[in-house]
C-alpha positions, -999 to +999 in steps of 0.1 A: +397-865+265+427-843+259+401-814+258+391-819+290+423-820+307+433-789+288+402-775+299+410-784+337+445-768+337+432-738+321+404-732+348+432-739+378+457-716+359+429-691+357+423-696+394+460-694+406+465-662+386+433-645+400+447-655+433+481-642+426+471-608+415+456-603+450+487-602+465+506-574+473+535-568+449+568-577+472+546-608+479+541-616+443+580-615+437+591-638+462+567-663+459+570-662+422+608-666+431+606-695+453+584-711+426+606-706+399+634-719+417+618-749+428+609-756+390+646-752+379+657-777+406+634-803+398+636-801+359+674-801+362+669-830+384+651-846+358+674-835+328+705-844+346+689-880+355+684-884+319+719-876+308+731-897+334+714-925+314+741-916+285+772-907+306+769-913+342+792-890+358+762-865+377+759-870+413+723-875+415+716-880+454+733-846+458+711-829+437+678-849+452+692-836+488+691-803+473+658-802+459+643-821+494+660-792+511+643-764+488+611-777+494+613-791+529+593-774+559+622-748+569+624-733+535+589-730+532+585-714+565+615-689+558+598-681+524+564-674+544+581-658+573+599-631+548+567-626+526+551-620+560+571-590+564+564-574+536+525-573+546+510-535+541+474-538+553+471-497+555+490-490+523+512-465+531+541-482+517+560-491+550+552-529+557+534-536+592+560-554+609+583-526+608+554-501+617+551-521+651+589-520+658+588-483+654+559-476+676+574-497+702+604-473+703 
């Protein structure tokens, strides 16, 4: 049973790794930075939740509100917009969004 789960997770991670390698370099850094930030906030929430069982001093509703804001639609839309600003389809090193602005002037 454990081997099946391990194989399933390994196959899924390989698919994510292949898909992530197709992104351009700045977009990779933005997406990975966002995912690491979300992961750290969620892990810290659960860590503080366990710490709360011992001391009772941490304000979990405040941390939960931050996690909800971080994974909410507004933040995901913002990260998507910023990542979209770095798309360079023609490969000349200048993002296409900024080339369009330059051409309009």
